[in-house]
N, C-alpha and C positions, 0 to 999 in steps of 0.2 A: 144664406146662400153663398155656394163655392162656386166660382166659376172657373172653366181650362179655356184657355187663350191658346188657339196654336198657331205658330207662325212659321215661317219657310228656313227663315236663317238663325242659328244660334245666337250671332255676334250682338241681332238687335233684339234678343230677350232679356237680358238684362234691362236696358233703357224702358222699354215696354212695359216690365213687370214694377219700374221705379214710379212711372207715371200714374198706373192702374193701381197700385195699393195692396195691400193683405188678403182683401178678398177675392183676389186674381191668381192663379196659377198658371203660368207662361211656361209653354215649351215649344222646341222646334222641331220639325218633321224634316230639316236638313234636305230639302229640297222635294222631289218625286218621292211616293212612296210604294206606287203603284205604276206600271208600263209594259210598255209590249215584249214578252222575253224575246230576247237578240238570237236564241238557237234555232228560231222556226220563224214561218211569213207571222203565224198570230193572229192572223187578218183572216174570217171566213168570207172568202169574194162568192159564195154560192149561197148564202144568206145575209144579204145586205150588208158586207162587209162587216160582219160583229166582231167587233175587236175581243182579243182574249189577252186580257190583263193579268198581272201574276205580282207579287210584291215583289220589288227590286230588290235582287241577290243580296244578301250581307245586312237587309232591313227586317227582316221578322222580329230580330229581340226589338227593336226600337217599335215596330206596328203594336207588339204584343204591351210594352210599356206607355203607348198612347191608349190603347183600349182600357188597359186598367185602369190607368187615371182618367176615361170619359166617365165609365161606371162609375168612379167615386165622386165624380162631381156632378151638382146639382143641374149645371148649364155647362154646354161647350160652344164655344165661337172660334170659327174658322176665320183667320187673320194673314192670310197668305197675301203672296204681290197683289197689288193693284192691275193685273193685266191678264190677257190670255191664259198664259201659262197657271199661274197664282190660281183662277178659277178653276181649271182642271185640278189643279192640285188639292183642293177645297173638297170637288166633290170625289175624288179618290178618298179624300180625308173621311166624309161622310157616309160613303160607300162602306168604308173599313169598319166604321165604329156603328154603323147601323142607325145615322142619325136621319130625321124627318127633313126631306130635300125641300120642303114647301116651307119649313119652318124660318123665322130670321134669324138664323145662324151665322151669316156671311157680315163680315167687317172688313174695310179698307183703309190704309191709311197710306195719302199724297205725302206726309213727312214724319217723319221720326223725332216729332215734339211733342211737347206738353197740348197745345193748342191742335196739331194734327191729329193725336189720341185721342184726344177729348171728342172731337168733332166725327169722326171715324164712329165712333163707341157710341153715338147719339144716332147714328143712321143703319143698324143692322137689316138687312135684307135677308132675301132667300137668295141661294146658287142662283146666278145667270147661268142657265143651260142653254142659252144662244152661246156666249163665249165659250163654256163648255166645249160644244158642237164645232164650232169652228176649230177650237185648238185640237178636238178627235180627228175631224177631218185633216187637217194639214198631217197631224200624227200618221193616220193611215193612207194617207196620197205619197207621205215621202217612203213610208215603208214599201207599199205597193212598186213604187219604180226604183227605188234602190235593190229590193230583193227580187224582182224580174227583171231589173234589166244588169244589174252589177255581174252575176255570173255570166250573161252572154258577151258582154266588153270584156269579162277576163279571160274568156273562152276565145274569145279572137285573137285580143291583142297580146294580153299578159296575164298570169294569175294574179288573182291579190286586188285585183280594180275594181273601183266602184264609181257607178254613175248616180249621183242625187239631181234631182227634180229642180233644184234652184241653182245650186254649187255648177251644173253643166250648164245652164243660161251665163253664171259669171265667166266660166271659163272660155265661151264662145267669145264673149266680148271680147277677152284677151287676145285670143285667138286670131278674130278677126281683124283687131288691130294692127296685129304683128303680119298680119298678109297686106293690109295696107300699105303696111312701112316698107316690106319688100319691093310691092308692086308702085311703089314712089317713082316717078319721074321728074327729078330736080328742072325748074325752069330757069332759066338766065331772066334778071332784071335789074337793070342800073338805075343809080339815084346821084342825081347835082345836089349837093350842098355848099351855102354859101355863107360865109362865117361876116357878119357885119356889125360896125358903130356907128351909132346914130352920130349925131352932130351935136348935143349938148352930154354925149357921157364918154365916158373910155371903155363904159361895158360892153363888149364883145356878147351878138347872140347868134344862135342860126336859123337859118331859114331853108325850107326846100322846095326845091322846082316841083311846079304844078302843073305848068302846060304852057302854050301860048294863044295868044288871044283870045284869053279868057277862057278857053277850054281845055278840057285836061288831056294830056300825053303819058303815056305808058311808055317808057324807056326800056326797051326790051334787048339792045346789043350796043357793042362799043362804037360803031359807026354812027349809027344815030346820038348817041350820047356827045362825041366829039364834033359832031356839027352844030348841035346845041353851045358846047361851049366854046367853039370858034365864034359863033355868032353874037355870045355874050363877051368877047373879047375888047376890052376899053368902055363897056355900056356903064352908064351910069344909073344906080338903083335910086329911087324914090319909093318911099311911103305911099300908097295909093287910097287903104282904107285903115280904120282901125276901128274895130266893134269892140265894146266893153259891156258886160253883161254880170250877173251874181250868179254864182252856180249853188244849188244847195244840195247838200251830202246827207242821207238820214243814215241813222244805225240800221244795223241788220237786228233782227229779233233777238230775244234770248234763246238759248240752245234748244233743239230739240235731239234725240238721240243720235240721227245721223250726220248733224251740222257740228255736235259736239265730237263726233270721232273726226270729220273732216279735219277742224279746225286744232284739236290735238295731234293730229296727225302733222299738220302744216308748221305749227307753234314750237311743239313740245317734241316731234319726232316719234309720238307714240304710236304703237301698233293699236287697233282696232279693240283685239284681245285686253291688250295691258290698262287702255282708256276706262274698259265696260267693268273691269276686274277693280280697280281704284275709284271709279263711280259708285261701284258698291259697297264700298268699305266708307264713301263717304254720305252715301244716304242710309247706311245701318246705324251709324253712331259712334262717338268718342268724346271722351273727355275735354273740352275746353275753357281753359282758366275762367273765371267768373259767368260762365252760362252751363255749367255742369255736363251730364251727361245726354248726348241729342243727336240726331242725326243734323248732320249740316248741309247738305242740300236736299230739295223735293225726288219724287222718284224720277229714276234715270231712265225707264225705258217708257219714251213718250212720242207722240209725233202731235201735239198739241203744243198750240202757241198761247194759250190763256194765261193771264196772271191774276191771282185774287186781288181782290181792293185794295185786303190788308196788306199786300206787300207793295202794290202800287203806292201807297198813302207812304209808308216808311222808305220805300227810294226815294220819294219825291222829296220828305223831309230831310233825309240825308243828303240828298244832292245840294239842296238852298243852301245847308247848314255848313258843308263841306266846299263846297265849287263856288256857289252865291246863286243867288236867285234869277240871274241870268241864263243859267245852265239848264232851268226847268223849262220846257214847252210850255208854249201858251195854252195848247190842247193836250188833254191825254193822248198818248201813241197807243194805237191796238193795232193789231197785226191779223191779216187775211188767214184764215184757217185755211186747211186743205177740208176735201170733202171727207165726210166719216172718219173723221178723227176721233180718238177717245177722249172726248172733253171733258169726261170726270176727273181726267189729269190735269195737270199745270205743266206749263213749259220746265226745263230744267233753270233751276235757281235755289240761291241762298235762303236757308230754313229763317234765318235771322240776319237783317243786312248790317248790324252793328257787329257780328263776326267777318271782322275783314281780312283780307289776307294777311296784314301783319299782326292780328291778334291771333288767328289760326296757326301761322308759322310758330307759335308759342307752346302750342298745343301738345308738342311729341310726337305730330304727325310725321309720315315718312317724306321724303324730299318727292316723291309722286305725286301723294295727297295732296301735298303743299301746291305742286305746279298746276295741277288741275283742278283745286278749288279756285286759287288766283283767276284762271281763266275763266270760270262759270262765273264767280262773282262781277268780276270786269266786263265781262258780256251782257249781263244782266242788268248793271247800273247804266252802263252806256247803253243799252236798248230804250232805256225812258231819259236819257237827257237831251237836250236840244240838238238840231241842225248843225252842221259846221256848214259856214258859209263861206266862198271860195269867191274871190273878185277875178274874173276870166278876161283875160285879152286874146284877140284874134287877128293880126294883121296879113293885107296883103299887100306885096313887096312888087314893083313893074322895074323890068330892066329890058330895053329895046324892046322886042314883043312880047317878054317871056315875063310869065307870072310866077312869083314865089311866094308859100306862105308860112307864116310863124304864128304859134299859139303859147299862152303859158297861165298861168296862175297864181296868186299868191291867197293865202288864208287872212280872211278878213273876220274871224271869229270861230276861234278852234271847237267850240259844242263840245258834242262827246267823244269827239278825237283827241280831246287833252287827256282822257283815260283810257280808249282802247280803239282800235282799228282792225277790222277784219284781214288777215291775209289772206292772200290770192296766189294762183298758180301764175298769176300773168302779171308782172310789174308795171305799174302806175308811170307816165313819163307826163314830165312838164317840169316848169319850173318859174320864176320870176321874169318878166322881159322887162327891159329899160322902158324909160318914158318915152313916147313916143307918139309923134303929131302927124296930120296927115299933110302931105307935101314935103316933109324931110327928107334932107336928101343923104343919103348913108354911104360911110364908107367903104368899099372891098376889103376885108383882110387875106380873104382865099376863097376860091373857087375851086372844088373838087369833084369827079366823077368817081363812083364806086360803083363794082360789079357784085352785084348777089344772085345767090340761086334759093327757091322757095324751098321750104324745111318738110320734111316728112311729118305726120303727126305723133306725138312723143306717145310713147309708153304711157300707159295708165300708173299713178300712184294710187296707193291707197287710198289717199282721200279723193282722189277722182274717180276711183270705181265705185266709192261708196256715193259718189253725187250722181254719177250714171245709173247705178241702179234703184235709185229714189228716184230719180227723174222718170224711169222705165217702168216704175210699179213693180220691181222685181224685190220679192222679200221683202220683210216688215225691221222696225228697228232694235229688234230681238235678235236678228237673223244675220245681221252684216258680219260680226266677228267670226261668228263659227263659220258662216262661208268661206271667208279668207284662211282663215285657220286649217280648213279640209282641205282647200284647192295646192296650200302651201306645204303641209305635209304628207300629203301623197304626190308631191315633186310632179305635179301637174303644171306648176307654175315655179317661178326660182325669183328670188328679188336680185338685182341689179343696182347698186346704190337705193335711191329712194323708189325705184320703176321695177314692175311686176313683168314679167316676159314669161311666154310660154316654153314649155321643154317640148321636145319630139313627142314625150308620151302624152303630153296634154293634146297638142295638134292633133295626134292620132285618134284621141278618144272623141274628139272635135269633130273631124272629119267624117268618123263612123256614125256618129249619132245625128249628123246633119245630114246625112246621105238616107239612112234608114229610119231615123224616127224623127223628122225634120219638126214634128208639134215640139218633143220635149226640149230643145233649143232654139226654140224659137222665141223672142222676145216679146213680142204681142201674145202670143198665147200664154205664154208663163203669167204675165201682168193680168190678163182675165182671169185665170185661177185663182189669184191674189186676191180680184176684187170678188171672185165670188166667195172666197174664203171670210172676207169683208161684210159681204150680203148674208152669211150665215150666222156672223156674229151679231147682225142688227136683226135676225130673225127674219130676214126677207128671202133666204131660199133655204129650201129643206138639204141637208148634209149629206143623206143618201143617196138622193138624186142627183147631185152632182159629183159623187163618187162614180155613179154607173155611168153618166155621162162621159167621164175621162176614161174609165178604168174598161169598158166594153169595147171600144176602138183601140186602145192601146195594147190591149190583151190580143187581138186580133191581128194587128200588124207583128206586133214579136212574131206569132206564129208564123206567120208568112215570111217575114225576114229571117227566121231560122231555119228554115226550109232552104231559102234562097243562096243560105251562106253554109250549108253544110258541108263540113271540110276542108273550109277558107279559113287561112290563118295569115292578120296583118301581122308583116316582120317590121320593127323598127332597126332604122341604121344603129349599130352598135360602136359605141365612142371607143378607136383605137387607143394604144397608150405604148409607151415605149419602153414597158417589161415584157422581156423575152421568156417565153414558154422554153421552160429546161428541158421538154421530152420532144419538142419537134422546133424550137428554134422560131415560131412565129410570133410576129407581136400580140402580146395579149387584149382583149378587149373587156370593157367593164360590162356587166351583167348584174340586173336586179333580180334579186331571189326573196325569200321569205323574209329573210333577217336584214336584208338592205343591199348594198353595193358587195358587188366579189369579182374578181378577175377571173377569165374563163380563155382557155386556147379556142381561136377562132375556128380551126379544124375537126371540131367536135362533129360526129362522133368518132371519127378515126382517133383524135387525142382529146383525152376526156381530162386533162390536168386543169385543177383550177387551184386559185391562191386568194387568200384574204387581201379586200381592199384596203390600202393605208394611206394614209395623208402625212406626208413628211410635215414637222415640227423645227422650229429652230433649236432646241432643245438636245444637249448630248445626253447618252445615258450616263448615269452617276457609277454604273458598276463595269464597264468595260469600254467607253466612250462613244459608242456607236451611235446613230441616228436614233432620235425618240419619234415614234411615228405614232398619229391616232387611230385609235380602233373603236368598233362598235360590239358591245357583250349580244349576244343573241336575244336579249330581252330588249336590245335597242339602247343601252347605256354608252355612255361616250368614256372611253377611260386612254391612258397612255402608257406605251409598252416601247422594248428595244428593240431595233428593227432584226437583232442577232436570234430573235427567239427561232428555235427551241434553244438555242446552245446558252443564249442568256435570257433568265426569267423574271428581269426586272418588270416592274407593271405598277401605276399608280394612277389616281382617280384624280390627283392635281396638276393644274395645267403647265406644262411648260412654258418660261419666257426666252427670249433672247439674250438676256441679262447674265455676267458670270459672276459666280462667288467671289468677294474679294480673299478670302483666307488661302482656298484651294483651288479657283479658276471654272469650276463645275458648275454645271447649267442652274441655277435657281428655279423653285417651281412655286406656283402662287396658289396659296392656301386657304381655305374658309378664315373668316376673320380678319381677311387683309392683310395679310401674312406672306412674304416671298419667304422660303425656306431652302436650304443647300438637303440635298437628300442623300449627300457622299458618308456614306458610313463612316463614322467618328470625327466630322466636320462641324455640327451642328449649328450652322450658322443660319440666321435668321432674322429680318428685321421687319418692320410694320411698312405697308405700302402709304407713302405718302400723296395725300390729296391734292390735286392742283386746284392753286388760290383762283377764287374768282376774281375776274376782271372787272 
């Protein structure tokens, strides 16, 4: 008997083949083989939203090869990824290959290891049409919104815009935060800090003014603060009360998709798209010395916190052996699941605890792979270690009738923090206090009043936005990366350092949708839609009914809005530059067209002058010595050319640097392979870029 196994990715094909043996032929579909063609709506809204699927462009030959291989095999198994998307790919494959939908032809692998593949092969099942319909509903829903709403937004604001169902809500969150920041009115407040020394120590510590006569007092101005400072002049400071306790800190659960993206953003500076790409590589498999070729982490698109008994046992053994028995918790730790998670999955964890980050680093893996694997491995092991115990101290101090407070902690037992601590957008304050006893008279070193102002809420970081989307039920594990990359690539938002800021274009789109299509950008409504998709996946709701419920109302509203806004065009403010128009002398403005930014005369249509938009670099042209500028080709690729074009034809794909050639003084350009080279004719100088030494 010959069996054909179809997987999604060619990368894991060889790993799976190795474990299955000679009676199996393993081939890859390279993702989706059928989809809704992009040239038209491809959904029949008059006949219960029947989708009009077609073979993905460029995959006809691959599909023919798959059909030929299926005909030559006695049995076909569909082993695409273990999620909705993978289930839908299996369904499309079964449809094209003419397989029986009720046959047990579907297998899933939570991990690409010998045990993971053997476990999956022992549990073949029929294709889960509830999961398929959930994916179909999402795809159709996004197509209806995108193809019906995007042309309207483009017509009213600017050609080439898009309005997606989930991306519009994410954009609104960012825009709303920006409006909050603009509207924020800072409030003045003051603090008083005493620096004190106990009688039996020279160690100074700080105590903060709390209030008077045991009641909290809020200091709001200088006069009030000066009055307290005057009252405290010459006062004696006594310890009124000391409260000691033990605080327990428990580790965070192992990663799910969203928390992995957040932590990789905070600790590694990875964008979510980069995180998911690297995680996919770790899941699909690589050769690790002493362990062979295998996937080193479990499936990375999951919202489940379940850990298999086998993984728990191996982690417990490792912790006891390498950290000590006291680092193994007395009771096994289980993590509370959200409602309706796909519990067939596990949390993201290493497939073999003995492949430590140090061992993995010897596998020839890339720097990104090593960094992310280390994060996943440490988070998983720490999640199953004992709690961290801290001795905490809270001290009340009196002076005149004023009350000061101080607090601190020391680590009694480091527990899981010996290996790993979750990062946070907020810094934890505190530290050890000197030994203090009730009744101690303290020496005052200094007493200072300081003015402060309340701060506006911070702009979202990528990690904070993903956390907010998850908390509000917007999107799902596999969608966060694409949501962010879409709004960034379309310039609805920009990055400023680690933060995300809306552009004027992004705000204009949000304002239009909020006014005319409030449901589309409503957080609660979108979360309800996501819940409906989950219900479809659980077999608790019919997907056609759900689509009717949304689309009928949406289409009616779209028709009304089009009539209301007939002839209306929303004009964006144009960014003025210091570049003068050669024809009329006006300062040219930046516009965005089909191929990106360009300079145009603001006096259009009287003056129709336009120029390419260029960005100056630190480099000088090796042919004529003029400034080298960055440009974009018609296809959007970045290149560098002389600012004297067309008089000078110099052009290169290599990035100019501010460094000069030691031989001729011309600019050095960065080339592939980590080389700096001089492009001046006849020079020929080049050198390897030195890597910065690790601290």
